[in-house]
Biopython code that builds the backbone (N, CA, C, O; Angstrom):
import numpy as np
from Bio.PDB.StructureBuilder import StructureBuilder

atoms = [
    (1, "MET", "N", (26.528, 15.196, -11.736)),
    (1, "MET", "CA", (26.072, 15.718, -10.477)),
    (1, "MET", "C", (26.315, 14.657, -9.393)),
    (1, "MET", "O", (25.976, 13.487, -9.567)),
    (2, "ALA", "N", (26.902, 15.085, -8.285)),
    (2, "ALA", "CA", (27.199, 14.173, -7.182)),
    (2, "ALA", "C", (25.928, 13.850, -6.396)),
    (2, "ALA", "O", (25.040, 14.688, -6.243)),
    (3, "LYS", "N", (25.868, 12.641, -5.914)),
    (3, "LYS", "CA", (24.728, 12.206, -5.106)),
    (3, "LYS", "C", (24.895, 12.731, -3.680)),
    (3, "LYS", "O", (25.948, 12.560, -3.065)),
    (4, "LEU", "N", (23.848, 13.368, -3.166)),
    (4, "LEU", "CA", (23.887, 13.879, -1.796)),
    (4, "LEU", "C", (23.722, 12.730, -0.808)),
    (4, "LEU", "O", (23.006, 11.764, -1.068)),
    (5, "THR", "N", (24.391, 12.856, 0.316)),
    (5, "THR", "CA", (24.193, 11.913, 1.409)),
    (5, "THR", "C", (23.597, 12.673, 2.586)),
    (5, "THR", "O", (23.491, 13.899, 2.555)),
    (6, "LEU", "N", (23.220, 11.957, 3.595)),
    (6, "LEU", "CA", (22.636, 12.561, 4.786)),
    (6, "LEU", "C", (23.566, 13.602, 5.397)),
    (6, "LEU", "O", (23.110, 14.636, 5.885)),
    (7, "ARG", "N", (24.846, 13.336, 5.373)),
    (7, "ARG", "CA", (25.825, 14.245, 5.969)),
    (7, "ARG", "C", (25.994, 15.547, 5.180)),
    (7, "ARG", "O", (26.605, 16.494, 5.676)),
    (8, "ASP", "N", (25.467, 15.600, 3.981)),
    (8, "ASP", "CA", (25.527, 16.823, 3.171)),
    (8, "ASP", "C", (24.381, 17.779, 3.487)),
    (8, "ASP", "O", (24.367, 18.907, 2.995)),
    (9, "LEU", "N", (23.431, 17.347, 4.294)),
    (9, "LEU", "CA", (22.228, 18.131, 4.558)),
    (9, "LEU", "C", (22.229, 18.706, 5.967)),
    (9, "LEU", "O", (22.753, 18.093, 6.897)),
    (10, "ASP", "N", (21.640, 19.885, 6.116)),
    (10, "ASP", "CA", (21.439, 20.482, 7.435)),
    (10, "ASP", "C", (20.067, 20.039, 7.923)),
    (10, "ASP", "O", (19.043, 20.518, 7.436)),
    (11, "VAL", "N", (20.051, 19.127, 8.882)),
    (11, "VAL", "CA", (18.786, 18.562, 9.350)),
    (11, "VAL", "C", (18.308, 19.174, 10.662)),
    (11, "VAL", "O", (17.218, 18.844, 11.129)),
    (12, "ARG", "N", (19.089, 20.047, 11.260)),
    (12, "ARG", "CA", (18.736, 20.630, 12.562)),
    (12, "ARG", "C", (17.361, 21.298, 12.499)),
    (12, "ARG", "O", (17.116, 22.174, 11.670)),
    (13, "GLY", "N", (16.469, 20.862, 13.397)),
    (13, "GLY", "CA", (15.140, 21.446, 13.496)),
    (13, "GLY", "C", (14.173, 21.023, 12.402)),
    (13, "GLY", "O", (13.041, 21.503, 12.358)),
    (14, "LYS", "N", (14.603, 20.133, 11.521)),
    (14, "LYS", "CA", (13.731, 19.692, 10.426)),
    (14, "LYS", "C", (13.140, 18.320, 10.735)),
    (14, "LYS", "O", (13.723, 17.528, 11.475)),
    (15, "ARG", "N", (11.978, 18.059, 10.156)),
    (15, "ARG", "CA", (11.376, 16.731, 10.245)),
    (15, "ARG", "C", (11.977, 15.879, 9.131)),
    (15, "ARG", "O", (12.002, 16.279, 7.968)),
    (16, "VAL", "N", (12.452, 14.713, 9.508)),
    (16, "VAL", "CA", (13.047, 13.811, 8.528)),
    (16, "VAL", "C", (12.301, 12.481, 8.586)),
    (16, "VAL", "O", (12.262, 11.827, 9.628)),
    (17, "LEU", "N", (11.713, 12.090, 7.466)),
    (17, "LEU", "CA", (10.984, 10.834, 7.358)),
    (17, "LEU", "C", (11.964, 9.762, 6.879)),
    (17, "LEU", "O", (12.581, 9.903, 5.823)),
    (18, "VAL", "N", (12.101, 8.693, 7.659)),
    (18, "VAL", "CA", (13.043, 7.626, 7.332)),
    (18, "VAL", "C", (12.270, 6.325, 7.159)),
    (18, "VAL", "O", (11.556, 5.894, 8.064)),
    (19, "ARG", "N", (12.413, 5.711, 6.006)),
    (19, "ARG", "CA", (11.780, 4.418, 5.747)),
    (19, "ARG", "C", (12.778, 3.353, 6.205)),
    (19, "ARG", "O", (13.864, 3.231, 5.639)),
    (20, "VAL", "N", (12.407, 2.591, 7.222)),
    (20, "VAL", "CA", (13.279, 1.562, 7.767)),
    (20, "VAL", "C", (12.647, 0.189, 7.571)),
    (20, "VAL", "O", (11.429, 0.072, 7.434)),
    (21, "ASP", "N", (13.474, -0.840, 7.559)),
    (21, "ASP", "CA", (12.973, -2.205, 7.418)),
    (21, "ASP", "C", (12.989, -2.870, 8.787)),
    (21, "ASP", "O", (13.975, -3.498, 9.173)),
    (22, "PHE", "N", (11.893, -2.726, 9.511)),
    (22, "PHE", "CA", (11.769, -3.331, 10.831)),
    (22, "PHE", "C", (10.903, -4.589, 10.781)),
    (22, "PHE", "O", (10.317, -4.978, 11.792)),
    (23, "ASN", "N", (10.820, -5.212, 9.634)),
    (23, "ASN", "CA", (10.069, -6.455, 9.491)),
    (23, "ASN", "C", (10.963, -7.589, 10.018)),
    (23, "ASN", "O", (11.569, -8.333, 9.247)),
    (24, "VAL", "N", (11.026, -7.698, 11.344)),
    (24, "VAL", "CA", (11.948, -8.615, 12.013)),
    (24, "VAL", "C", (11.204, -9.834, 12.555)),
    (24, "VAL", "O", (10.005, -9.761, 12.826)),
    (25, "PRO", "N", (11.908, -10.951, 12.713)),
    (25, "PRO", "CA", (11.250, -12.137, 13.263)),
    (25, "PRO", "C", (10.931, -11.961, 14.747)),
    (25, "PRO", "O", (11.729, -11.421, 15.513)),
    (26, "THR", "N", (9.751, -12.428, 15.127)),
    (26, "THR", "CA", (9.306, -12.324, 16.517)),
    (26, "THR", "C", (8.680, -13.643, 16.950)),
    (26, "THR", "O", (8.400, -14.522, 16.135)),
    (27, "GLU", "N", (8.471, -13.753, 18.255)),
    (27, "GLU", "CA", (7.736, -14.894, 18.794)),
    (27, "GLU", "C", (6.932, -14.424, 19.990)),
    (27, "GLU", "O", (7.297, -13.458, 20.661)),
    (28, "MET", "N", (5.826, -15.122, 20.252)),
    (28, "MET", "CA", (5.019, -14.834, 21.437)),
    (28, "MET", "C", (5.611, -15.611, 22.602)),
    (28, "MET", "O", (5.859, -16.813, 22.510)),
    (29, "ARG", "N", (5.833, -14.893, 23.703)),
    (29, "ARG", "CA", (6.356, -15.553, 24.894)),
    (29, "ARG", "C", (5.699, -14.928, 26.116)),
    (29, "ARG", "O", (5.893, -13.745, 26.397)),
    (30, "GLY", "N", (4.930, -15.716, 26.832)),
    (30, "GLY", "CA", (4.258, -15.217, 28.028)),
    (30, "GLY", "C", (3.273, -14.101, 27.739)),
    (30, "GLY", "O", (3.094, -13.204, 28.563)),
    (31, "GLY", "N", (2.628, -14.144, 26.572)),
    (31, "GLY", "CA", (1.666, -13.113, 26.206)),
    (31, "GLY", "C", (2.293, -11.855, 25.632)),
    (31, "GLY", "O", (1.580, -10.914, 25.282)),
    (32, "ASN", "N", (3.619, -11.823, 25.529)),
    (32, "ASN", "CA", (4.323, -10.666, 24.967)),
    (32, "ASN", "C", (5.026, -11.053, 23.677)),
    (32, "ASN", "O", (5.436, -12.199, 23.492)),
    (33, "ILE", "N", (5.156, -10.080, 22.793)),
    (33, "ILE", "CA", (5.879, -10.308, 21.550)),
    (33, "ILE", "C", (7.353, -10.026, 21.812)),
    (33, "ILE", "O", (7.706, -8.968, 22.332)),
    (34, "ARG", "N", (8.215, -10.980, 21.448)),
    (34, "ARG", "CA", (9.654, -10.866, 21.671)),
    (34, "ARG", "C", (10.368, -10.886, 20.325)),
    (34, "ARG", "O", (10.074, -11.730, 19.479)),
    (35, "ILE", "N", (11.302, -9.966, 20.125)),
    (35, "ILE", "CA", (12.096, -9.912, 18.898)),
    (35, "ILE", "C", (13.178, -10.978, 19.000)),
    (35, "ILE", "O", (13.927, -11.013, 19.976)),
    (36, "THR", "N", (13.263, -11.850, 17.992)),
    (36, "THR", "CA", (14.240, -12.939, 18.038)),
    (36, "THR", "C", (15.510, -12.637, 17.255)),
    (36, "THR", "O", (16.531, -13.290, 17.472)),
    (37, "ASP", "N", (15.471, -11.671, 16.359)),
    (37, "ASP", "CA", (16.672, -11.262, 15.619)),
    (37, "ASP", "C", (16.562, -9.766, 15.351)),
    (37, "ASP", "O", (15.720, -9.330, 14.566)),
    (38, "ASP", "N", (17.413, -8.984, 16.003)),
    (38, "ASP", "CA", (17.336, -7.526, 15.894)),
    (38, "ASP", "C", (18.316, -6.931, 14.881)),
    (38, "ASP", "O", (18.588, -5.731, 14.925)),
    (39, "THR", "N", (18.845, -7.743, 13.980)),
    (39, "THR", "CA", (19.854, -7.279, 13.024)),
    (39, "THR", "C", (19.377, -6.061, 12.233)),
    (39, "THR", "O", (20.113, -5.081, 12.119)),
    (40, "ARG", "N", (18.186, -6.104, 11.697)),
    (40, "ARG", "CA", (17.686, -4.984, 10.883)),
    (40, "ARG", "C", (17.532, -3.717, 11.713)),
    (40, "ARG", "O", (17.771, -2.616, 11.217)),
    (41, "ILE", "N", (17.140, -3.864, 12.957)),
    (41, "ILE", "CA", (17.011, -2.703, 13.840)),
    (41, "ILE", "C", (18.389, -2.113, 14.112)),
    (41, "ILE", "O", (18.581, -0.903, 14.001)),
    (42, "ARG", "N", (19.353, -2.969, 14.470)),
    (42, "ARG", "CA", (20.714, -2.494, 14.758)),
    (42, "ARG", "C", (21.344, -1.809, 13.549)),
    (42, "ARG", "O", (22.072, -0.828, 13.703)),
    (43, "GLU", "N", (21.070, -2.318, 12.349)),
    (43, "GLU", "CA", (21.638, -1.730, 11.132)),
    (43, "GLU", "C", (21.107, -0.323, 10.864)),
    (43, "GLU", "O", (21.781, 0.477, 10.217)),
    (44, "SER", "N", (19.919, -0.018, 11.349)),
    (44, "SER", "CA", (19.341, 1.313, 11.123)),
    (44, "SER", "C", (19.781, 2.338, 12.165)),
    (44, "SER", "O", (19.613, 3.539, 11.954)),
    (45, "LEU", "N", (20.339, 1.887, 13.279)),
    (45, "LEU", "CA", (20.679, 2.791, 14.377)),
    (45, "LEU", "C", (21.686, 3.890, 14.026)),
    (45, "LEU", "O", (21.518, 5.011, 14.504)),
    (46, "PRO", "N", (22.723, 3.636, 13.219)),
    (46, "PRO", "CA", (23.628, 4.746, 12.891)),
    (46, "PRO", "C", (22.904, 5.929, 12.235)),
    (46, "PRO", "O", (23.191, 7.082, 12.556)),
    (47, "THR", "N", (21.983, 5.656, 11.335)),
    (47, "THR", "CA", (21.225, 6.729, 10.685)),
    (47, "THR", "C", (20.307, 7.428, 11.676)),
    (47, "THR", "O", (20.264, 8.657, 11.729)),
    (48, "ILE", "N", (19.575, 6.648, 12.457)),
    (48, "ILE", "CA", (18.657, 7.230, 13.442)),
    (48, "ILE", "C", (19.425, 8.078, 14.448)),
    (48, "ILE", "O", (19.025, 9.201, 14.755)),
    (49, "ASN", "N", (20.526, 7.540, 14.960)),
    (49, "ASN", "CA", (21.324, 8.278, 15.945)),
    (49, "ASN", "C", (21.931, 9.539, 15.356)),
    (49, "ASN", "O", (21.969, 10.575, 16.019)),
    (50, "TYR", "N", (22.408, 9.466, 14.114)),
    (50, "TYR", "CA", (22.974, 10.647, 13.461)),
    (50, "TYR", "C", (21.928, 11.760, 13.387)),
    (50, "TYR", "O", (22.215, 12.911, 13.718)),
    (51, "LEU", "N", (20.729, 11.419, 12.957)),
    (51, "LEU", "CA", (19.666, 12.418, 12.841)),
    (51, "LEU", "C", (19.328, 13.033, 14.195)),
    (51, "LEU", "O", (19.181, 14.250, 14.307)),
    (52, "ARG", "N", (19.207, 12.209, 15.207)),
    (52, "ARG", "CA", (18.881, 12.718, 16.551)),
    (52, "ARG", "C", (19.998, 13.612, 17.082)),
    (52, "ARG", "O", (19.732, 14.672, 17.648)),
    (53, "GLU", "N", (21.242, 13.186, 16.900)),
    (53, "GLU", "CA", (22.384, 13.961, 17.389)),
    (53, "GLU", "C", (22.511, 15.304, 16.683)),
    (53, "GLU", "O", (23.077, 16.248, 17.234)),
    (54, "HIS", "N", (21.985, 15.389, 15.464)),
    (54, "HIS", "CA", (22.071, 16.628, 14.692)),
    (54, "HIS", "C", (20.765, 17.418, 14.708)),
    (54, "HIS", "O", (20.540, 18.274, 13.853)),
    (55, "GLY", "N", (19.909, 17.129, 15.683)),
    (55, "GLY", "CA", (18.736, 17.958, 15.937)),
    (55, "GLY", "C", (17.543, 17.749, 15.037)),
    (55, "GLY", "O", (16.658, 18.603, 14.988)),
    (56, "ALA", "N", (17.490, 16.635, 14.319)),
    (56, "ALA", "CA", (16.341, 16.370, 13.451)),
    (56, "ALA", "C", (15.200, 15.766, 14.259)),
    (56, "ALA", "O", (15.418, 15.028, 15.220)),
    (57, "LYS", "N", (13.994, 16.092, 13.856)),
    (57, "LYS", "CA", (12.802, 15.436, 14.397)),
    (57, "LYS", "C", (12.574, 14.225, 13.497)),
    (57, "LYS", "O", (12.091, 14.354, 12.371)),
    (58, "THR", "N", (12.921, 13.072, 14.000)),
    (58, "THR", "CA", (12.978, 11.868, 13.185)),
    (58, "THR", "C", (11.670, 11.090, 13.247)),
    (58, "THR", "O", (11.178, 10.764, 14.328)),
    (59, "ILE", "N", (11.115, 10.797, 12.076)),
    (59, "ILE", "CA", (9.884, 10.018, 11.954)),
    (59, "ILE", "C", (10.252, 8.722, 11.237)),
    (59, "ILE", "O", (10.750, 8.747, 10.111)),
    (60, "LEU", "N", (10.006, 7.595, 11.894)),
    (60, "LEU", "CA", (10.332, 6.301, 11.312)),
    (60, "LEU", "C", (9.069, 5.644, 10.780)),
    (60, "LEU", "O", (8.042, 5.622, 11.459)),
    (61, "VAL", "N", (9.141, 5.112, 9.573)),
    (61, "VAL", "CA", (8.020, 4.361, 9.002)),
    (61, "VAL", "C", (8.527, 2.991, 8.563)),
    (61, "VAL", "O", (9.645, 2.852, 8.066)),
    (62, "SER", "N", (7.688, 1.998, 8.759)),
    (62, "SER", "CA", (8.041, 0.636, 8.391)),
    (62, "SER", "C", (6.763, -0.163, 8.202)),
    (62, "SER", "O", (5.672, 0.295, 8.543)),
    (63, "HIS", "N", (6.906, -1.339, 7.665)),
    (63, "HIS", "CA", (5.788, -2.283, 7.658)),
    (63, "HIS", "C", (6.229, -3.468, 8.502)),
    (63, "HIS", "O", (7.418, -3.658, 8.760)),
    (64, "PHE", "N", (5.267, -4.248, 8.921)),
    (64, "PHE", "CA", (5.588, -5.390, 9.768)),
    (64, "PHE", "C", (4.569, -6.479, 9.495)),
    (64, "PHE", "O", (3.396, -6.330, 9.836)),
    (65, "GLY", "N", (4.996, -7.552, 8.895)),
    (65, "GLY", "CA", (4.096, -8.657, 8.582)),
    (65, "GLY", "C", (3.162, -8.327, 7.431)),
    (65, "GLY", "O", (3.376, -7.366, 6.691)),
    (66, "ARG", "N", (2.134, -9.132, 7.295)),
    (66, "ARG", "CA", (1.135, -8.970, 6.232)),
    (66, "ARG", "C", (-0.266, -9.062, 6.829)),
    (66, "ARG", "O", (-0.894, -10.120, 6.782)),
    (67, "PRO", "N", (-0.758, -7.952, 7.392)),
    (67, "PRO", "CA", (-2.064, -7.989, 8.070)),
    (67, "PRO", "C", (-3.276, -7.968, 7.139)),
    (67, "PRO", "O", (-4.407, -8.028, 7.620)),
    (68, "LYS", "N", (-3.078, -7.885, 5.837)),
    (68, "LYS", "CA", (-4.171, -7.911, 4.849)),
    (68, "LYS", "C", (-5.215, -6.827, 5.091)),
    (68, "LYS", "O", (-6.416, -7.080, 5.003)),
    (69, "GLY", "N", (-4.744, -5.614, 5.397)),
    (69, "GLY", "CA", (-5.638, -4.469, 5.540)),
    (69, "GLY", "C", (-6.383, -4.377, 6.852)),
    (69, "GLY", "O", (-7.248, -3.515, 7.009)),
    (70, "LYS", "N", (-6.070, -5.241, 7.794)),
    (70, "LYS", "CA", (-6.754, -5.240, 9.087)),
    (70, "LYS", "C", (-5.743, -5.009, 10.200)),
    (70, "LYS", "O", (-4.554, -5.293, 10.048)),
    (71, "ARG", "N", (-6.239, -4.482, 11.336)),
    (71, "ARG", "CA", (-5.377, -4.349, 12.516)),
    (71, "ARG", "C", (-5.223, -5.730, 13.146)),
    (71, "ARG", "O", (-6.199, -6.366, 13.543)),
    (72, "VAL", "N", (-3.982, -6.168, 13.226)),
    (72, "VAL", "CA", (-3.676, -7.460, 13.833)),
    (72, "VAL", "C", (-2.607, -7.201, 14.890)),
    (72, "VAL", "O", (-1.517, -6.726, 14.571)),
    (73, "GLN", "N", (-2.919, -7.511, 16.140)),
    (73, "GLN", "CA", (-2.032, -7.183, 17.257)),
    (73, "GLN", "C", (-0.616, -7.726, 17.059)),
    (73, "GLN", "O", (0.354, -7.041, 17.385)),
    (74, "LYS", "N", (-0.483, -8.941, 16.533)),
    (74, "LYS", "CA", (0.854, -9.515, 16.397)),
    (74, "LYS", "C", (1.706, -8.782, 15.353)),
    (74, "LYS", "O", (2.915, -9.001, 15.284)),
    (75, "TYR", "N", (1.093, -7.920, 14.546)),
    (75, "TYR", "CA", (1.842, -7.129, 13.569)),
    (75, "TYR", "C", (2.018, -5.679, 14.004)),
    (75, "TYR", "O", (2.404, -4.834, 13.196)),
    (76, "SER", "N", (1.744, -5.387, 15.250)),
    (76, "SER", "CA", (1.935, -4.033, 15.766)),
    (76, "SER", "C", (3.425, -3.708, 15.840)),
    (76, "SER", "O", (4.241, -4.569, 16.168)),
    (77, "LEU", "N", (3.770, -2.459, 15.532)),
    (77, "LEU", "CA", (5.159, -2.011, 15.654)),
    (77, "LEU", "C", (5.490, -1.563, 17.080)),
    (77, "LEU", "O", (6.625, -1.169, 17.350)),
    (78, "ARG", "N", (4.526, -1.617, 17.985)),
    (78, "ARG", "CA", (4.755, -1.201, 19.379)),
    (78, "ARG", "C", (5.955, -1.914, 20.009)),
    (78, "ARG", "O", (6.782, -1.242, 20.625)),
    (79, "PRO", "N", (6.096, -3.253, 19.886)),
    (79, "PRO", "CA", (7.256, -3.912, 20.500)),
    (79, "PRO", "C", (8.594, -3.397, 19.944)),
    (79, "PRO", "O", (9.594, -3.350, 20.660)),
    (80, "ILE", "N", (8.595, -3.021, 18.686)),
    (80, "ILE", "CA", (9.826, -2.494, 18.093)),
    (80, "ILE", "C", (10.104, -1.095, 18.624)),
    (80, "ILE", "O", (11.251, -0.757, 18.913)),
    (81, "GLY", "N", (9.062, -0.283, 18.755)),
    (81, "GLY", "CA", (9.229, 1.039, 19.361)),
    (81, "GLY", "C", (9.732, 0.939, 20.786)),
    (81, "GLY", "O", (10.605, 1.706, 21.191)),
    (82, "ASP", "N", (9.193, 0.003, 21.550)),
    (82, "ASP", "CA", (9.654, -0.211, 22.923)),
    (82, "ASP", "C", (11.111, -0.662, 22.934)),
    (82, "ASP", "O", (11.883, -0.254, 23.802)),
    (83, "TYR", "N", (11.482, -1.493, 21.981)),
    (83, "TYR", "CA", (12.853, -2.003, 21.880)),
    (83, "TYR", "C", (13.842, -0.871, 21.603)),
    (83, "TYR", "O", (14.955, -0.857, 22.128)),
    (84, "LEU", "N", (13.415, 0.075, 20.771)),
    (84, "LEU", "CA", (14.303, 1.199, 20.443)),
    (84, "LEU", "C", (14.521, 2.072, 21.657)),
    (84, "LEU", "O", (15.240, 3.069, 21.579)),
]
sb = StructureBuilder()
sb.init_structure("model")
sb.init_model(0)
sb.init_chain("A")
sb.init_seg("    ")
for serial, (resi, resn, name, xyz) in enumerate(atoms, 1):
    if name == "N":
        sb.init_residue(resn, " ", resi, " ")
    sb.init_atom(name, np.array(xyz, "f"), 0.0, 1.0, " ", f" {name:<3s}", serial, name[0])
structure = sb.get_structure()
């Protein structure tokens, strides 16, 4: 049996959950979190763009840092969402 790829599926109008690795290096600068290496984000863009261009409702999930079960502002994915 052949392995299906994203291009084998009709994603128009469907919700697609994508697990991405956005655990990227950051630094605090002027009270804001700045991404210092966006390689992992750039590598995920072809998949994200393909889904959007083909009408999928794209949901991205990732982890960021190790907050040990607590909300920690420096581990928020908000800066990555803003970057996208």
